[in-house]
Kinemage of the C-alpha trace (Angstrom):
@kinemage 1
@onewidth
@group {chain A} dominant
@subgroup {mainchain}
@vectorlist {calphas} color= white
{ca met a 1} P 13.558 -23.776 53.040
{ca thr a 2} L 11.520 -22.379 55.978
{ca lys a 3} L 11.112 -18.713 56.753
{ca glu a 4} L 13.240 -19.079 59.908
{ca ser a 5} L 16.108 -20.663 58.004
{ca gln a 6} L 15.802 -17.987 55.322
{ca ile a 7} L 16.115 -15.161 57.909
{ca val a 8} L 19.173 -16.815 59.436
{ca glu a 9} L 20.787 -17.152 56.006
{ca arg a 10} L 20.086 -13.550 55.115
{ca leu a 11} L 21.340 -12.188 58.436
{ca ser a 12} L 24.554 -14.107 57.948
{ca phe a 13} L 25.020 -12.932 54.365
{ca met a 14} L 24.460 -9.265 55.300
{ca asn a 15} L 26.713 -9.502 58.412
{ca leu a 16} L 23.761 -8.408 60.502
{ca asp a 17} L 25.206 -10.124 63.599
{ca ser a 18} L 24.558 -9.525 67.284
{ca thr a 19} L 26.805 -6.450 67.305
{ca ala a 20} L 24.880 -4.915 64.449
{ca gln a 21} L 21.596 -5.860 66.105
{ca gln a 22} L 22.783 -4.148 69.315
{ca asn a 23} L 23.645 -1.039 67.287
{ca ile a 24} L 20.067 -1.040 65.990
{ca lys a 25} L 18.758 -1.259 69.559
{ca asn a 26} L 21.029 1.616 70.531
{ca ala a 27} L 19.558 3.749 67.744
{ca lys a 28} L 15.940 2.780 68.539
{ca pro a 29} L 15.088 5.934 70.517
{ca ile a 30} L 16.353 8.112 67.723
{ca leu a 31} L 14.485 6.032 65.112
{ca met a 32} L 11.150 5.966 66.901
{ca lys a 33} L 11.407 9.690 67.548
{ca ala a 34} L 12.138 10.461 63.870
{ca leu a 35} L 9.682 7.957 62.388
{ca pro a 36} L 6.430 9.984 62.704
{ca gly a 37} L 7.913 12.903 60.788
{ca ala a 38} L 9.551 10.575 58.252
{ca leu a 39} L 6.246 8.776 57.659
{ca asp a 40} L 4.397 12.081 57.265
{ca thr a 41} L 6.925 13.112 54.633
{ca phe a 42} L 6.395 9.795 52.820
{ca tyr a 43} L 2.578 10.040 52.861
{ca asp a 44} L 2.664 13.630 51.666
{ca gln a 45} L 4.859 12.538 48.765
{ca ala a 46} L 2.662 9.491 48.024
{ca arg a 47} L -0.486 11.630 47.749
{ca thr a 48} L 1.104 13.684 44.921
{ca phe a 49} L 1.507 10.658 42.565
{ca pro a 50} L -1.557 8.992 40.943
{ca his a 51} L -0.170 5.469 41.326
{ca thr a 52} L 0.213 5.793 45.123
{ca ala a 53} L -2.466 8.373 45.900
{ca gln a 54} L -5.196 5.751 45.341
{ca phe a 55} L -3.996 3.908 48.475
{ca phe a 56} L -3.999 7.040 50.689
{ca his a 57} L -6.986 9.025 49.533
{ca asn a 58} L -8.207 10.071 53.034
{ca ala a 59} L -6.827 10.871 56.487
{ca asn a 60} L -8.222 7.742 58.147
{ca leu a 61} L -6.359 5.459 55.794
{ca ile a 62} L -3.161 7.425 56.318
{ca ala a 63} L -3.539 7.304 60.111
{ca ser a 64} L -4.185 3.559 60.058
{ca ala a 65} L -1.244 2.916 57.770
{ca lys a 66} L 1.000 5.136 59.906
{ca asn a 67} L 0.138 3.194 63.098
{ca arg a 68} L 0.880 -0.089 61.330
{ca gln a 69} L 4.239 1.216 60.123
{ca leu a 70} L 5.170 2.487 63.604
{ca gly a 71} L 4.359 -0.931 65.040
{ca his a 72} L 6.418 -2.668 62.358
{ca trp a 73} L 9.375 -0.332 62.856
{ca asp a 74} L 9.170 -1.106 66.566
{ca tyr a 75} L 9.958 -4.723 65.551
{ca ile a 76} L 12.825 -3.614 63.319
{ca ser a 77} L 14.410 -1.188 65.820
{ca ser a 78} L 14.307 -3.825 68.560
{ca gly a 79} L 16.947 -5.744 66.622
{ca glu a 80} L 15.047 -8.993 67.166
{ca phe a 81} L 14.580 -10.661 63.777
{ca asn a 82} L 12.632 -13.641 65.086
{ca gln a 83} L 9.534 -15.568 64.092
{ca asp a 84} L 7.209 -12.704 65.070
{ca tyr a 85} L 9.142 -10.354 62.789
{ca val a 86} L 8.899 -12.844 59.957
{ca lys a 87} L 5.092 -13.093 60.387
{ca ala a 88} L 4.762 -9.307 60.443
{ca val a 89} L 6.820 -8.715 57.298
{ca thr a 90} L 5.057 -11.614 55.562
{ca thr a 91} L 1.702 -9.983 56.261
{ca ile a 92} L 2.971 -6.714 54.793
{ca gly a 93} L 4.227 -8.412 51.611
{ca gln a 94} L 0.950 -10.306 51.145
{ca thr a 95} L -1.035 -7.106 51.628
{ca his a 96} L 1.041 -5.331 48.996
{ca ala a 97} L 0.483 -8.193 46.557
{ca arg a 98} L -3.260 -8.226 47.227
{ca ile a 99} L -3.803 -4.496 46.732
{ca gly a 100} L -1.429 -4.315 43.739
{ca leu a 101} L 1.248 -2.009 45.200
{ca glu a 102} L 4.259 -2.539 42.971
{ca pro a 103} L 7.701 -3.001 44.596
{ca arg a 104} L 9.069 0.166 42.960
{ca trp a 105} L 6.749 2.355 45.083
{ca tyr a 106} L 7.573 0.303 48.192
{ca ile a 107} L 11.310 0.734 47.579
{ca gly a 108} L 10.858 4.455 46.888
{ca gly a 109} L 8.899 4.898 50.134
{ca tyr a 110} L 11.617 3.147 52.152
{ca ala a 111} L 14.182 5.440 50.521
{ca leu a 112} L 12.284 8.509 51.735
{ca val a 113} L 11.865 7.085 55.255
{ca leu a 114} L 15.491 5.936 55.381
{ca glu a 115} L 16.629 9.393 54.301
{ca ser a 116} L 14.925 10.959 57.333
{ca leu a 117} L 16.200 8.253 59.717
{ca ile a 118} L 19.814 8.620 58.555
{ca ala a 119} L 19.586 12.377 58.955
{ca ala a 120} L 18.218 11.911 62.507
{ca ile a 121} L 21.021 9.491 63.483
{ca val a 122} L 23.718 11.723 62.034
{ca glu a 123} L 22.305 14.768 63.780
{ca ala a 124} L 22.053 12.943 67.105
{ca arg a 125} L 25.301 10.974 67.002
{ca trp a 126} L 27.726 13.046 64.954
{ca pro a 127} L 30.737 13.832 67.172
{ca arg a 128} L 31.257 17.454 68.162
{ca gly a 129} L 34.755 17.164 69.531
{ca ile a 130} L 38.055 17.013 67.685
{ca leu a 131} L 41.131 14.763 68.011
{ca gly a 132} L 40.915 11.062 68.966
{ca ala a 133} L 37.588 10.905 70.750
{ca gly a 134} L 35.873 12.130 67.595
{ca arg a 135} L 37.242 9.245 65.546
{ca ser a 136} L 35.789 6.616 67.914
{ca ser a 137} L 32.369 8.309 67.861
{ca ala a 138} L 32.420 8.534 64.043
{ca arg a 139} L 32.965 4.764 63.845
{ca gln a 140} L 30.069 4.248 66.186
{ca val a 141} L 27.830 6.460 64.034
{ca thr a 142} L 28.901 4.554 60.960
{ca ala a 143} L 28.146 1.224 62.655
{ca glu a 144} L 24.667 2.378 63.697
{ca leu a 145} L 23.917 3.771 60.237
{ca ser a 146} L 25.171 0.567 58.582
{ca ala a 147} L 23.040 -1.583 60.881
{ca val a 148} L 19.904 0.524 60.291
{ca val a 149} L 20.445 0.472 56.501
{ca lys a 150} L 20.967 -3.311 56.528
{ca ala a 151} L 17.833 -3.812 58.623
{ca thr a 152} L 15.896 -1.638 56.201
{ca met a 153} L 17.234 -3.601 53.221
{ca leu a 154} L 16.405 -6.885 54.973
{ca asp a 155} L 12.864 -5.719 55.592
{ca met a 156} L 12.450 -4.678 51.951
{ca asp a 157} L 13.940 -8.008 50.848
{ca phe a 158} L 11.455 -10.013 52.893
{ca ala a 159} L 8.466 -7.902 51.927
{ca ile a 160} L 9.294 -7.993 48.203
{ca ser a 161} L 10.001 -11.754 48.332
{ca val a 162} L 6.626 -12.341 49.934
{ca tyr a 163} L 5.061 -10.075 47.305
{ca leu a 164} L 6.659 -12.117 44.531
{ca asp a 165} L 5.672 -15.414 46.189
{ca ala a 166} L 2.087 -14.213 46.413
{ca leu a 167} L 2.138 -13.214 42.770
{ca glu a 168} L 3.557 -16.609 41.810
{ca thr a 169} L 0.841 -18.375 43.805
{ca ala a 170} L -1.830 -16.249 42.136
{ca arg a 171} L -0.261 -16.905 38.740
{ca gln a 172} L -0.253 -20.678 39.327
{ca ala a 173} L -3.878 -20.580 40.439
{ca ser a 174} L -4.809 -18.503 37.414
{ca glu a 175} L -2.960 -20.887 35.112
{ca ala a 176} L -4.727 -23.831 36.737
{ca arg a 177} L -8.087 -22.171 36.110
{ca ala a 178} L -7.015 -21.343 32.556
{ca arg a 179} L -5.914 -24.949 31.958
{ca ala a 180} L -9.212 -26.232 33.243
{ca thr a 181} L -11.064 -23.797 31.029
{ca asn a 182} L -8.891 -24.650 28.031
{ca asp a 183} L -9.362 -28.368 28.658
{ca ala a 184} L -13.127 -27.890 28.648
{ca val a 185} L -12.963 -25.795 25.497
{ca met a 186} L -10.622 -28.237 23.788
{ca lys a 187} L -12.931 -31.112 24.715
{ca ala a 188} L -15.957 -29.339 23.240
{ca val a 189} L -14.098 -28.233 20.117
{ca gly a 190} L -12.421 -31.625 19.747
{ca glu a 191} L -15.776 -33.398 19.951
{ca ala a 192} L -17.209 -31.015 17.339
{ca leu a 193} L -14.215 -31.517 15.044
{ca gly a 194} L -14.487 -35.267 15.498
{ca arg a 195} L -18.113 -35.166 14.400
{ca ile a 196} L -17.081 -33.094 11.388
{ca ala a 197} L -14.342 -35.607 10.578
{ca gln a 198} L -17.038 -38.294 10.590
{ca gly a 199} L -19.040 -36.255 8.086
{ca asp a 200} L -21.657 -34.903 10.486
{ca leu a 201} L -22.176 -31.190 9.830
{ca thr a 202} L -25.331 -30.994 11.947
{ca his a 203} L -23.457 -30.965 15.267
{ca arg a 204} L -23.120 -27.654 17.132
{ca ile a 205} L -21.151 -26.641 20.228
{ca gly a 206} L -23.483 -26.254 23.216
{ca asp a 207} L -24.094 -23.366 25.623
{ca asp a 208} L -21.820 -24.744 28.384
{ca met a 209} L -18.768 -22.851 27.047
{ca pro a 210} L -17.019 -20.336 29.365
{ca glu a 211} L -18.036 -16.728 28.857
{ca glu a 212} L -14.738 -15.677 27.259
{ca tyr a 213} L -15.181 -18.406 24.623
{ca arg a 214} L -18.784 -17.609 23.694
{ca gln a 215} L -17.687 -15.700 20.596
{ca leu a 216} L -15.508 -18.655 19.589
{ca arg a 217} L -18.522 -20.968 19.960
{ca asp a 218} L -20.746 -18.672 17.914
{ca asp a 219} L -18.114 -18.310 15.176
{ca phe a 220} L -17.565 -22.080 15.071
{ca asn a 221} L -21.272 -22.846 14.864
{ca leu a 222} L -21.784 -20.167 12.218
{ca ala a 223} L -18.859 -21.502 10.155
{ca ile a 224} L -20.194 -25.072 10.341
{ca ala a 225} L -23.708 -23.893 9.436
{ca gln a 226} L -22.383 -22.013 6.429
{ca leu a 227} L -20.176 -24.956 5.449
{ca ser a 228} L -23.230 -27.199 5.639
{ca glu a 229} L -25.174 -24.749 3.489
{ca thr a 230} L -22.278 -24.549 1.039
{ca leu a 231} L -22.070 -28.340 0.703
{ca ser a 232} L -25.828 -28.463 0.144
{ca gln a 233} L -25.415 -25.933 -2.640
{ca val a 234} L -22.467 -27.947 -3.979
{ca gln a 235} L -24.670 -31.021 -4.161
{ca gly a 236} L -27.296 -29.134 -6.149
{ca thr a 237} L -24.640 -27.520 -8.310
{ca ala a 238} L -23.004 -30.887 -8.984
{ca glu a 239} L -26.317 -32.279 -10.226
{ca thr a 240} L -26.833 -29.213 -12.419
{ca ile a 241} L -23.300 -29.525 -13.787
{ca ser a 242} L -23.875 -33.207 -14.508
{ca arg a 243} L -27.017 -32.448 -16.512
{ca gly a 244} L -25.256 -29.595 -18.280
{ca ala a 245} L -22.312 -31.873 -19.065
{ca asp a 246} L -24.677 -34.350 -20.736
{ca glu a 247} L -26.169 -31.592 -22.862
{ca ile a 248} L -22.726 -30.236 -23.743
{ca ala a 249} L -21.535 -33.730 -24.678
{ca asn a 250} L -24.498 -34.259 -27.028
{ca ala a 251} L -24.038 -30.832 -28.583
{ca ala a 252} L -20.308 -31.472 -28.916
{ca asp a 253} L -20.925 -34.762 -30.735
{ca asp a 254} L -23.291 -33.046 -33.170
{ca leu a 255} L -20.846 -30.176 -33.634
{ca ser a 256} L -18.045 -32.664 -34.253
{ca gln a 257} L -19.977 -34.348 -37.075
{ca arg a 258} L -20.912 -31.033 -38.693
{ca thr a 259} L -17.342 -29.812 -38.331
{ca glu a 260} L -16.033 -32.913 -40.081
{ca arg a 261} L -18.421 -32.367 -43.002
{ca gln a 262} L -17.461 -28.736 -43.198
{ca ala a 263} L -13.776 -29.663 -43.135
{ca ala a 264} L -14.279 -32.027 -46.103
{ca ser a 265} L -16.109 -29.316 -48.091
{ca ile a 266} L -13.395 -26.787 -47.369
{ca gln a 267} L -10.733 -29.272 -48.458
{ca gln a 268} L -12.508 -29.714 -51.817
{ca thr a 269} L -12.864 -25.936 -52.175
{ca ala a 270} L -9.188 -25.511 -51.399
{ca ala a 271} L -8.218 -28.050 -54.080
{ca ala a 272} L -10.407 -26.282 -56.702
{ca leu a 273} L -8.937 -22.937 -55.747
{ca asp a 274} L -5.456 -24.382 -56.120
{ca gln a 275} L -6.260 -25.375 -59.741
{ca ile a 276} L -7.872 -22.002 -60.547
{ca thr a 277} L -4.930 -20.177 -58.989
{ca ala a 278} L -2.467 -22.209 -61.077
{ca ser a 279} L -4.451 -21.493 -64.281
{ca val a 280} L -4.698 -17.779 -63.582
{ca thr a 281} L -1.006 -17.716 -62.736
{ca arg a 282} L -0.167 -19.306 -66.119
{ca thr a 283} L -2.474 -16.793 -67.869
{ca ala a 284} L -0.753 -13.978 -66.036
{ca gly a 285} L 2.605 -15.305 -67.209
{ca gly a 286} L 1.426 -15.484 -70.866
{ca thr a 287} L -0.045 -11.997 -70.646
{ca lys a 288} L 3.187 -10.735 -69.252
{ca arg a 289} L 5.114 -12.270 -72.154
{ca ala a 290} L 2.603 -10.795 -74.654
{ca ser a 291} L 3.091 -7.444 -73.015
{ca gly a 292} L 6.835 -7.871 -73.527
{ca ala a 293} L 6.380 -8.656 -77.220
{ca val a 294} L 4.081 -5.652 -77.663
{ca asn a 295} L 6.640 -3.470 -75.912
{ca ala a 296} L 9.311 -4.785 -78.337
{ca ala a 297} L 7.046 -4.060 -81.362
{ca lys a 298} L 6.343 -0.632 -79.925
{ca ala a 299} L 10.052 -0.005 -79.673
{ca asp a 300} L 10.644 -1.195 -83.259
{ca thr a 301} L 7.783 1.005 -84.532
{ca arg a 302} L 9.160 3.953 -82.660
{ca his a 303} L 12.559 3.253 -84.240
{ca ser a 304} L 10.990 2.993 -87.722
{ca gly a 305} L 9.237 6.322 -87.180
{ca thr a 306} L 12.590 7.802 -86.252
{ca val a 307} L 14.154 6.375 -89.464
{ca val a 308} L 11.269 7.775 -91.544
{ca asp a 309} L 11.725 11.161 -89.927
{ca gln a 310} L 15.403 10.995 -90.778
{ca ala a 311} L 14.572 9.934 -94.377
{ca ile a 312} L 12.147 12.880 -94.745
{ca leu a 313} L 14.865 15.152 -93.420
{ca ala a 314} L 17.373 13.640 -95.928
{ca met a 315} L 14.880 14.133 -98.801
{ca ser a 316} L 14.477 17.729 -97.768
{ca glu a 317} L 18.230 18.140 -97.813
{ca ile a 318} L 18.398 16.507 -101.299
{ca glu a 319} L 15.696 18.885 -102.506
{ca lys a 320} L 17.680 21.811 -101.160
{ca ser a 321} L 20.842 20.503 -102.865
{ca ser a 322} L 18.955 20.064 -106.181
{ca asn a 323} L 17.709 23.635 -105.989
{ca gln a 324} L 21.257 24.845 -105.338
{ca ile a 325} L 22.537 22.757 -108.268
{ca ala a 326} L 19.763 24.196 -110.502
{ca arg a 327} L 20.760 27.684 -109.451
{ca ile a 328} L 24.411 26.941 -110.155
{ca asn a 329} L 23.424 25.363 -113.504
{ca gly a 330} L 21.496 28.524 -114.376
{ca ile a 331} L 24.601 30.535 -113.657
{ca ile a 332} L 26.597 28.195 -115.911
{ca tyr a 333} L 23.900 28.550 -118.648
{ca asp a 334} L 24.080 32.320 -118.366
{ca ile a 335} L 27.892 32.178 -118.555
{ca ala a 336} L 27.654 30.008 -121.693
{ca phe a 337} L 25.131 32.391 -123.214
{ca gln a 338} L 27.366 35.363 -122.505
{ca thr a 339} L 30.384 33.451 -123.774
{ca asn a 340} L 28.490 32.633 -126.983
{ca leu a 341} L 27.635 36.302 -127.409
{ca leu a 342} L 31.226 37.243 -126.768
{ca ala a 343} L 32.395 34.618 -129.292
{ca leu a 344} L 29.897 35.908 -131.847
{ca asn a 345} L 31.096 39.455 -131.342
{ca ala a 346} L 34.689 38.266 -131.551
{ca gly a 347} L 33.933 36.532 -134.880
{ca val a 348} L 32.347 39.717 -136.250
{ca glu a 349} L 35.307 41.700 -135.157
{ca ala a 350} L 37.684 39.125 -136.608
{ca ala a 351} L 35.839 39.256 -139.923
{ca arg a 352} L 36.248 42.991 -140.000
{ca ala a 353} L 39.904 42.624 -139.297
{ca gly a 354} L 40.381 40.460 -142.342
{ca asp a 355} L 43.463 38.426 -142.514
{ca gln a 356} L 44.794 39.903 -139.322
{ca gly a 357} L 41.865 38.706 -137.318
{ca arg a 358} L 41.675 35.277 -138.948
{ca gly a 359} L 43.478 33.568 -136.049
{ca phe a 360} L 41.349 35.348 -133.582
{ca ala a 361} L 38.271 34.250 -135.515
{ca val a 362} L 39.323 30.639 -135.210
{ca val a 363} L 39.649 31.078 -131.437
{ca ala a 364} L 36.331 32.828 -131.300
{ca gln a 365} L 34.724 29.989 -133.244
{ca glu a 366} L 36.131 27.431 -130.838
{ca val a 367} L 34.962 29.473 -127.844
{ca arg a 368} L 31.530 29.732 -129.413
{ca ala a 369} L 31.444 26.008 -129.990
{ca leu a 370} L 32.517 25.463 -126.363
{ca ala a 371} L 29.870 27.863 -125.166
{ca gln a 372} L 27.225 26.066 -127.149
{ca arg a 373} L 28.276 22.711 -125.712
{ca ser a 374} L 28.224 24.222 -122.212
{ca ser a 375} L 24.784 25.622 -122.889
{ca glu a 376} L 23.536 22.267 -124.115
{ca ala a 377} L 25.089 20.519 -121.070
{ca ala a 378} L 23.452 23.045 -118.792
{ca arg a 379} L 20.081 22.421 -120.449
{ca glu a 380} L 20.566 18.661 -120.018
{ca ile a 381} L 21.617 19.104 -116.347
{ca lys a 382} L 18.568 21.332 -115.783
{ca ala a 383} L 16.354 18.662 -117.285
{ca leu a 384} L 17.951 16.016 -115.028
{ca ile a 385} L 17.631 18.254 -111.986
{ca leu a 386} L 13.958 18.875 -112.777
{ca ala a 387} L 13.392 15.156 -113.188
{ca ser a 388} L 15.366 14.474 -109.956
{ca ala a 389} L 13.353 17.127 -108.127
{ca gln a 390} L 10.136 15.501 -109.277
{ca his a 391} L 11.400 12.095 -108.053
{ca val a 392} L 12.549 13.622 -104.736
{ca asn a 393} L 9.186 15.306 -104.260
{ca his a 394} L 7.445 12.031 -105.012
{ca gly a 395} L 9.775 10.197 -102.561
{ca val a 396} L 9.155 12.845 -99.888
{ca gly a 397} L 5.424 12.319 -100.318
{ca leu a 398} L 5.833 8.555 -100.008
{ca val a 399} L 8.087 8.849 -96.970
{ca asp a 400} L 5.643 11.323 -95.385
{ca glu a 401} L 2.788 8.893 -95.940
{ca thr a 402} L 4.988 6.127 -94.524
{ca gly a 403} L 5.643 8.293 -91.447
{ca lys a 404} L 1.931 8.904 -91.005
{ca ala a 405} L 1.237 5.199 -91.375
{ca leu a 406} L 3.974 4.373 -88.827
{ca lys a 407} L 2.544 6.956 -86.421
{ca ala a 408} L -0.877 5.385 -86.788
{ca ile a 409} L 0.698 1.976 -86.224
{ca met a 410} L 2.585 3.436 -83.247
{ca ala a 411} L -0.669 4.729 -81.760
{ca lys a 412} L -2.367 1.352 -82.233
{ca val a 413} L 0.658 -0.459 -80.791
{ca thr a 414} L 0.599 1.921 -77.835
{ca glu a 415} L -3.108 1.284 -77.366
{ca ile a 416} L -2.524 -2.459 -77.647
{ca asp a 417} L 0.364 -2.148 -75.161
{ca asp a 418} L -1.885 -0.302 -72.714
{ca leu a 419} L -4.638 -2.872 -73.102
{ca val a 420} L -2.203 -5.770 -72.743
{ca gly a 421} L -0.647 -4.034 -69.703
{ca glu a 422} L -4.066 -3.603 -68.135
{ca ile a 423} L -4.857 -7.222 -68.892
{ca ala a 424} L -1.523 -8.307 -67.442
{ca ser a 425} L -2.042 -6.121 -64.348
{ca ser a 426} L -5.589 -7.399 -63.868
{ca thr a 427} L -4.431 -10.966 -64.364
{ca gln a 428} L -1.648 -10.500 -61.825
{ca glu a 429} L -4.082 -8.918 -59.388
{ca gln a 430} L -6.460 -11.805 -59.947
{ca ala a 431} L -3.609 -14.245 -59.438
{ca ala a 432} L -2.549 -12.430 -56.228
{ca gly a 433} L -6.158 -12.265 -55.038
{ca leu a 434} L -6.722 -15.924 -55.787
{ca ser a 435} L -3.448 -16.717 -54.021
{ca gln a 436} L -4.623 -14.823 -50.956
{ca val a 437} L -8.018 -16.485 -51.164
{ca asn a 438} L -6.254 -19.801 -51.480
{ca ile a 439} L -4.128 -18.994 -48.437
{ca ala a 440} L -7.225 -17.865 -46.532
{ca val a 441} L -9.094 -21.029 -47.497
{ca asn a 442} L -6.120 -23.124 -46.405
{ca gln a 443} L -6.051 -21.234 -43.132
{ca val a 444} L -9.782 -21.777 -42.742
{ca asp a 445} L -9.162 -25.425 -43.467
{ca gln a 446} L -6.512 -25.523 -40.760
{ca val a 447} L -8.806 -23.689 -38.342
{ca val a 448} L -11.628 -26.086 -39.120
{ca gln a 449} L -9.272 -29.023 -38.569
{ca gln a 450} L -8.170 -27.473 -35.277
{ca asn a 451} L -11.795 -26.812 -34.346
{ca ala a 452} L -12.577 -30.422 -35.075
{ca ala a 453} L -9.711 -31.486 -32.802
{ca met a 454} L -10.871 -29.043 -30.134
{ca val a 455} L -14.407 -30.335 -30.401
{ca glu a 456} L -13.104 -33.842 -29.829
{ca glu a 457} L -11.074 -32.606 -26.867
{ca thr a 458} L -14.141 -30.752 -25.559
{ca thr a 459} L -16.209 -33.890 -25.864
{ca ala a 460} L -13.582 -35.846 -23.955
{ca ala a 461} L -13.279 -33.080 -21.328
{ca thr a 462} L -17.072 -32.973 -20.965
{ca arg a 463} L -17.191 -36.710 -20.341
{ca ser a 464} L -14.344 -36.321 -17.842
{ca leu a 465} L -16.184 -33.428 -16.181
{ca lys a 466} L -19.301 -35.542 -15.871
{ca gly a 467} L -17.290 -38.301 -14.216
{ca glu a 468} L -15.595 -35.883 -11.828
{ca thr a 469} L -18.958 -34.271 -11.033
{ca glu a 470} L -20.346 -37.651 -10.130
{ca glu a 471} L -17.299 -38.267 -7.913
{ca leu a 472} L -17.796 -34.831 -6.302
{ca ala a 473} L -21.448 -35.610 -5.647
{ca ala a 474} L -20.408 -38.899 -4.076
{ca leu a 475} L -17.840 -37.156 -1.846
{ca val a 476} L -20.284 -34.457 -0.763
{ca gly a 477} L -22.892 -37.120 -0.151
{ca arg a 478} L -20.721 -38.501 2.649
{ca phe a 479} L -21.571 -35.433 4.796
{ca ala a 480} L -24.761 -35.111 6.785
{ca val a 481} L -25.973 -31.547 6.290
{ca asp a 482} L -28.872 -29.500 7.614
{ca asp a 483} L -32.215 -29.945 5.894
{ca gly a 484} L -32.594 -26.225 5.183
{ca gln a 485} L -33.308 -25.101 8.776
{ca asp a 486} L -30.581 -23.705 10.987
{ca gln a 487} L -30.109 -26.155 13.849
{ca ser a 488} L -27.628 -23.897 15.620
{ca arg a 489} L -28.454 -20.982 17.893
{ca thr a 490} L -30.285 -18.008 16.412
{ca met a 491} L -27.705 -15.639 14.976
{ca ala a 492} L -27.571 -13.189 12.064
{ca arg a 493} L -26.053 -14.458 8.836
{ca pro a 494} L -24.125 -12.233 6.434
{ca asp a 495} L -25.275 -11.754 2.885
{ca ala a 496} L -21.895 -12.774 1.350
{ca pro a 497} L -21.745 -15.979 -0.756
{ca ala a 498} L -21.757 -19.006 1.476
{ca ser a 499} L -18.621 -20.593 0.040
{ca arg a 500} L -16.331 -17.606 0.547
{ca gln a 501} L -17.918 -16.821 3.933
{ca ala a 502} L -17.425 -20.384 5.143
{ca val a 503} L -13.761 -20.383 4.191
{ca ser a 504} L -13.145 -17.028 5.869
{ca gln a 505} L -15.083 -18.086 8.978
{ca leu a 506} L -13.058 -21.289 9.276
{ca gln a 507} L -9.823 -19.333 8.898
{ca ala a 508} L -10.936 -16.804 11.522
{ca leu a 509} L -11.999 -19.679 13.758
{ca ala a 510} L -8.541 -21.253 13.564
{ca asp a 511} L -6.916 -17.904 14.392
{ca arg a 512} L -9.302 -17.374 17.304
{ca ile a 513} L -8.595 -20.850 18.726
{ca ser a 514} L -4.853 -20.158 18.558
{ca ala a 515} L -5.257 -16.784 20.235
{ca ser a 516} L -7.691 -17.942 22.891
{ca phe a 517} L -5.238 -20.318 24.543
{ca ala a 518} L -2.727 -17.481 24.924
{ca arg a 519} L -5.101 -15.539 27.194
{ca arg a 520} L -4.128 -15.130 30.842
{ca pro a 521} L -6.682 -13.711 33.347
{ca arg a 522} L -5.454 -11.093 35.824
{ca tyr a 523} L -4.218 -12.496 39.094
{ca ser a 524} L -6.392 -10.533 41.458
{ca asp a 525} L -9.227 -8.052 41.340
{ca gly a 526} L -9.829 -8.048 45.114
{ca pro a 527} L -10.395 -4.972 47.262
{ca arg a 528} L -7.498 -2.732 48.196
{ca glu a 529} L -6.255 -2.449 51.764
{ca glu a 530} L -4.157 0.163 53.463
{ca val a 531} L -0.375 -0.228 53.586
């Protein structure tokens, strides 16, 4: 759509018809009279804000801009929105886009100017009468104000549209330049990556990169140089690992043979320890049983000593009883002696009495005879008691000796019990110790067996490592690397290990490539012009 057709469409949409255009012409004297003061108010306001003050930093610029605005408003107030008007407003919009004046300041400036113009129209046209004539004049004022506001909005619309079109054109041009730059960068990077894919690590990106991609080039070349150095080190390391794997394999074979011999010796030792442990265990069992028998004999001896003590006590009691019987027998002997004396006296008295005491004499004779028999019995009992006391004393002596002998036996049995207990305890400790030794030897045997298995696994892993090292050397050998001299541009290298640095550089390179294609240069850095 052409500019002319666009102005026609906009005039129709805003109802800015011939009547409205005539109203603008009618208000032109008022507008042109009020415009100088309105523009002065706008420029004074613009100089107080940093964003707009940069465009009006001296009186000459303000005077030039003011003359341009008066000329442009002469177009607007004429009510002729023709091709000349379109060219004028297009020039204004392009100028705003070129100097970087954002639409918000343009709209704000028009608001200040429009404020003064509306005030001037209202002051000049506002009806002073009352009744009907005032109503007709008020409609006329409204029509003029509406037309002036629409014309102002139309002018802002055109200027801002041109501003946006200019920005779009600049954006497209900038994107075209960016695409061309990106295509060149992608071609250079793609060629370098293709050479890397073919195994050539000696290729470097040249100096014909755009300035904003120089760091990308340097990072890429540095990463490739470090990757080349890393692969060279990998080649040397692979050879070293291969030689080391051979040495480890030989040592592992020798260790495997010695481990097998050691395992056989430990198995024999374990079998001998099993037999010794079984023998000591049987001995410990026999000693334990002997200790039980000794404990039983000790108990029997202790019981016999108790019986002897009881027998000694019984003999003592018998001796006491014999002494009591002897004392009682002495009393009986004394009674018999006294009775005999009494019978003798009775016989003497009976003899004196003659015939009258003859019966009493017979009784006395019988009592005397009884007393003599009692005395003889008492003497016999005393003799028996003496003999019994001698036998009891002899038996007490024998029992006492028996008690001493049993105590001696008890002491020996106790000593034997202690010795047998110590032997049993030592034997059990030996059996437990041998059992633990046996367990430890069995565990050592298991460990040795496991070590033997691990040695075999190590030997197999070493052979596998050697094969994989040879494959790694073959893979690395596919790359062409630098011969020790840096073929890229002179640049400082970090002291970090090459492998980690290469990986980090490649990662950073990928991030930088992704970020670089998102860059968008600014649309315009040209000189500023007055509004």
